[in-house]
C-alpha positions in Angstrom: 11.1 18.7 18.0 7.1 18.5 17.3 5.5 17.8 14.0 3.8 20.6 12.3 3.5 22.0 9.0 4.0 24.0 7.0 7.8 24.0 7.7 8.7 27.4 7.2 11.8 28.5 4.6 14.0 29.2 7.4 13.8 25.6 9.2 13.7 24.4 5.7 17.2 25.8 4.9 18.3 24.3 8.3 17.3 20.8 7.4 18.6 21.2 3.7 22.2 22.0 5.4 22.2 19.2 8.2 24.9 16.2 7.4 21.2 13.8 7.8 19.8 15.4 5.0 22.8 15.3 3.0 23.0 11.6 3.6 19.6 9.9 3.7 17.4 12.8 2.3 18.7 12.3 -0.8 18.5 8.6 -0.8 15.0 8.4 0.5 14.1 10.6 -2.4 15.4 8.4 -4.9 14.0 5.6 -3.4 10.7 7.4 -3.7 10.7 8.2 -7.0 12.3 5.1 -8.5 9.0 3.6 -6.2 6.7 5.9 -8.2 8.4 4.5 -11.6 7.7 1.3 -10.8 4.0 1.6 -9.4 3.2 3.4 -12.8 4.8 0.5 -14.7 2.7 -2.0 -12.4 -0.3 -0.8 -12.7 -0.1 -0.1 -16.7 0.6 -4.2 -16.4 -2.5 -4.6 -14.7 -4.7 -2.8 -16.5 -5.7 -5.4 -18.9 -6.9 -7.6 -15.9 -8.7 -5.1 -14.6 -6.3 -5.0 -11.7 -5.7 -2.4 -8.7 -2.4 -2.5 -7.3 -4.4 -2.9 -4.1 -6.6 -5.7 -5.3 -3.6 -7.7 -6.4 -2.0 -7.2 -3.2 -5.1 -8.8 -1.8 -5.6 -11.0 -4.0 -1.8 -12.6 -3.5 -2.4 -13.1 0.1 -5.3 -14.7 -0.3 -3.9 -17.0 -2.9 -0.4 -17.3 -0.5 -2.9 -17.8 2.0 -6.4 -19.4 1.4 -9.2 -19.5 3.5 -7.7 -17.1 5.7 -10.4 -15.0 7.7 -10.4 -11.4 6.2 -9.1 -10.0 9.7 -6.0 -12.0 8.9 -5.7 -10.8 5.3 -6.1 -7.4 6.8 -3.4 -7.4 9.3 -1.0 -9.3 6.7 -1.7 -6.1 4.3 -1.5 -3.7 6.6 -4.5 -2.8 6.0 -8.0 -1.6 8.0 -10.9 -4.2 8.2 -13.5 -2.0 6.5 -11.1 -1.0 3.6 -9.8 -4.6 3.3 -14.1 -5.7 3.2 -14.4 -3.4 0.2 -11.3 -4.9 -1.4 -12.4 -8.0 -1.0 -16.1 -6.8 -2.1 -14.7 -5.7 -5.6 -12.6 -9.0 -5.6 -15.5 -10.8 -5.8 -17.6 -8.4 -8.3 -14.8 -8.9 -10.8 -15.3 -12.7 -10.0 -11.4 -13.3 -8.6 -12.9 -15.0 -5.6 -15.6 -16.1 -3.7 -15.8 -15.0 0.0 -17.6 -17.9 2.2 -18.8 -17.4 6.2 -16.7 -18.4 8.6 -18.1 -21.6 10.5 -19.0 -20.2 14.2 -16.7 -21.7 16.9 
């Protein structure tokens, strides 16, 4: 079946009636809701430190793999190089990291 949106009401009813949906849909929904609650709690905990979840995640990768090039950090956090560059710039502006040029080989 090809992906498309919006799904019509008949297709939605059919999906909701399927065994796979009953077996997996509720579990996936519950996991998603718990993830939202944990994320909101985490955001509250990080607020005094002035870090977003994305900044914290990138920062922890830098701590764990100090000296890694930005491209490797981007791969580790499953982020694009440009978006990771912006994260690094924010962390640097907040005084959390110091970026250095990688020596030419």
